[in-house]
C-alpha positions as CSV (number, residue, x, y, z in Angstrom):
1,X,4.6,28.9,-8.6
2,X,7.6,30.4,-6.8
3,X,10.8,28.3,-6.8
4,X,14.0,28.5,-4.9
5,X,17.1,29.3,-6.8
6,X,18.6,26.3,-8.5
7,X,15.6,24.1,-8.0
8,X,12.9,23.0,-10.4
9,X,9.4,21.8,-9.5
10,X,9.6,18.5,-11.5
11,X,12.8,17.7,-9.6
12,X,12.4,19.2,-6.2
13,X,8.8,18.1,-5.8
14,X,9.5,14.4,-6.1
15,X,12.6,14.8,-3.9
16,X,10.5,16.3,-1.2
17,X,8.0,13.5,-1.3
18,X,10.8,10.9,-1.3
19,X,12.4,12.6,1.7
20,X,9.2,12.9,3.6
21,X,8.3,9.2,2.9
22,X,11.7,8.0,4.2
23,X,11.5,10.2,7.3
24,X,7.9,9.4,8.1
25,X,8.7,5.6,7.8
26,X,11.8,5.9,10.0
27,X,10.7,8.3,12.7
28,X,6.9,8.5,12.4
29,X,4.8,11.4,11.0
30,X,4.4,13.2,14.3
31,X,8.1,13.2,15.1
32,X,9.2,14.7,11.7
33,X,9.2,18.5,11.1
34,X,9.1,20.4,7.8
35,X,12.5,21.7,8.7
36,X,13.9,18.1,8.9
37,X,12.3,17.3,5.5
38,X,13.9,20.5,4.0
39,X,17.3,19.5,5.4
40,X,17.0,16.0,3.9
41,X,16.3,17.6,0.5
42,X,18.9,20.3,0.9
43,X,16.6,23.4,0.6
44,X,15.5,26.1,3.0
45,X,12.4,25.1,5.1
46,X,10.4,27.9,3.6
47,X,11.0,26.5,0.1
48,X,8.9,23.5,0.9
49,X,5.7,25.6,0.9
50,X,6.2,26.2,-2.8
51,X,5.4,22.5,-3.3
52,X,3.0,21.6,-0.5
53,X,0.9,23.8,1.8
54,X,1.6,21.8,5.0
55,X,2.9,18.5,6.4
56,X,-0.6,17.1,6.6
57,X,-1.1,17.5,2.8
58,X,2.2,15.9,2.2
59,X,1.2,12.8,4.2
60,X,-2.1,12.6,2.4
61,X,-0.4,13.0,-1.0
62,X,1.9,10.1,-0.2
63,X,-0.9,7.8,1.0
64,X,-3.2,8.7,-1.9
65,X,-0.4,8.2,-4.4
66,X,0.3,4.7,-2.9
67,X,-3.3,3.7,-3.3
68,X,-3.6,5.2,-6.8
69,X,-0.5,3.3,-7.9
70,X,-1.9,0.1,-6.3
71,X,-5.2,0.3,-8.0
72,X,-3.7,1.2,-11.4
73,X,-1.4,-1.8,-11.3
74,X,-4.3,-4.1,-10.2
75,X,-6.7,-2.8,-12.8
76,X,-4.1,-3.2,-15.6
77,X,-4.5,-7.0,-15.3
78,X,-6.7,-9.0,-17.5
79,X,-9.8,-10.4,-15.7
80,X,-9.8,-14.1,-14.8
81,X,-13.0,-16.1,-14.8
82,X,-11.7,-18.8,-12.5
83,X,-12.0,-17.7,-8.8
84,X,-9.2,-19.9,-7.6
85,X,-6.8,-18.5,-10.3
86,X,-8.0,-15.0,-9.5
87,X,-7.3,-15.5,-5.8
88,X,-3.8,-16.8,-6.4
89,X,-3.0,-13.9,-8.7
90,X,-4.3,-11.4,-6.2
91,X,-2.3,-13.0,-3.5
92,X,1.0,-12.9,-5.5
93,X,0.2,-9.4,-6.8
94,X,-0.4,-8.0,-3.4
95,X,2.7,-9.4,-1.9
96,X,5.0,-8.4,-4.8
97,X,3.6,-4.9,-5.0
98,X,3.9,-4.2,-1.3
99,X,7.4,-5.9,-0.8
100,X,8.8,-3.4,-3.4
101,X,7.5,-0.4,-1.4
102,X,8.0,-1.1,2.3
103,X,8.2,2.6,3.4
104,X,5.0,3.4,1.5
105,X,3.2,0.4,3.0
106,X,4.3,1.3,6.5
107,X,3.0,4.8,6.1
108,X,-0.2,3.7,4.4
109,X,-1.2,1.5,7.4
110,X,0.5,3.1,10.4
111,X,-0.2,6.7,9.8
112,X,-3.9,6.6,9.0
113,X,-4.6,7.9,12.5
114,X,-2.7,11.1,11.6
115,X,-4.8,12.0,8.7
116,X,-7.4,14.8,9.0
117,X,-11.0,13.6,8.8
118,X,-11.4,14.7,5.2
119,X,-8.2,13.1,4.1
120,X,-9.0,9.9,6.0
121,X,-12.4,9.6,4.2
122,X,-10.7,9.9,0.8
123,X,-8.0,7.3,1.6
124,X,-10.4,4.9,3.2
125,X,-12.6,5.0,0.1
126,X,-9.6,3.9,-2.0
127,X,-8.8,1.2,0.5
128,X,-12.4,-0.1,0.4
129,X,-12.3,0.0,-3.4
130,X,-9.2,-2.3,-3.3
131,X,-10.7,-4.6,-0.7
132,X,-13.8,-4.9,-2.9
133,X,-11.8,-6.6,-5.6
134,X,-10.7,-9.4,-3.3
135,X,-14.2,-9.6,-1.8
136,X,-15.7,-10.0,-5.2
137,X,-13.3,-12.9,-6.0
138,X,-14.2,-14.6,-2.7
139,X,-17.9,-14.1,-3.2
140,X,-17.7,-15.5,-6.7
141,X,-15.8,-18.5,-5.5
142,X,-18.2,-19.0,-2.7
143,X,-21.1,-18.9,-5.2
144,X,-19.5,-21.5,-7.4
145,X,-18.7,-23.8,-4.4
146,X,-15.0,-23.3,-4.9
147,X,-14.5,-21.5,-1.5
148,X,-16.1,-22.3,1.8
149,X,-16.4,-19.1,3.9
150,X,-18.7,-18.1,6.8
151,X,-18.1,-14.3,6.3
152,X,-16.7,-12.8,3.1
153,X,-16.1,-9.4,4.7
154,X,-14.1,-10.8,7.6
155,X,-12.1,-13.2,5.2
156,X,-11.3,-10.2,3.0
157,X,-9.8,-8.2,5.8
158,X,-8.0,-11.2,7.3
159,X,-6.3,-12.1,4.0
160,X,-5.2,-8.6,3.2
161,X,-3.8,-8.1,6.8
162,X,-1.9,-11.4,6.5
163,X,-0.5,-10.6,3.1
164,X,0.5,-7.1,4.0
165,X,2.2,-8.3,7.2
166,X,5.0,-10.0,5.2
167,X,6.6,-6.5,4.7
168,X,7.4,-6.4,8.4
169,X,9.7,-9.4,8.4
170,X,10.7,-10.5,4.9
171,X,14.3,-9.7,3.7
172,X,16.0,-10.6,0.5
173,X,18.8,-12.0,2.5
174,X,16.6,-14.5,4.4
175,X,16.4,-18.2,4.0
176,X,13.5,-18.1,1.5
177,X,13.3,-16.3,-1.8
178,X,10.3,-14.0,-2.5
179,X,8.8,-16.7,-4.8
180,X,9.1,-19.3,-2.1
181,X,7.4,-17.0,0.5
182,X,4.7,-16.2,-2.0
183,X,4.0,-19.9,-2.4
184,X,3.8,-20.5,1.3
185,X,1.4,-17.6,1.7
186,X,-0.7,-18.7,-1.3
187,X,-1.2,-22.1,0.3
188,X,-2.3,-20.3,3.6
189,X,-4.7,-18.1,1.7
190,X,-6.1,-21.0,-0.2
191,X,-6.6,-22.9,3.0
192,X,-8.2,-19.9,4.7
193,X,-10.7,-19.6,1.8
194,X,-11.6,-23.3,2.2
195,X,-10.5,-24.2,-1.2
196,X,-9.8,-27.8,-2.0
197,X,-6.1,-28.8,-2.3
198,X,-6.9,-31.3,-5.1
């Protein structure tokens, strides 16, 4: 692979991805050019093509990496047999993971429309795989009589949308700590699932 003078693939590649993520989150994918990304990194525009074939691939790589990291972190957890405990852990995990990565979350949800058809299919498959974990928890709890749900699929999407939405407003400098916000959201998720408060 060709490299620009003074750069190295294991350094410049991550810097390009970090710059693209920041610019896409601030200005939107459509408004950012490869020249802007290059300027942010401090390399010539042509040098970017040593690391990515085009802007579309760069967007896809960012979104896929986000989903890969999310699934890896989720699957590293030990399984829980209690559906209520599993739902609480999923709730807190989802919030904590996403609050640490606001730019990646914004891109993962707001820039889906800018993916090519092939890239969209791949990212959507990863999203469905993640949603299936929550759906399985809800379905298991419903089967055990722990949760009361009229539609597991709708409940799954509603819970994930609610939990992800916290990234749009939560700030460390706010009135509530992250743990306090997680507790508030957990009680809302518990109620939405129809779980007893006893």
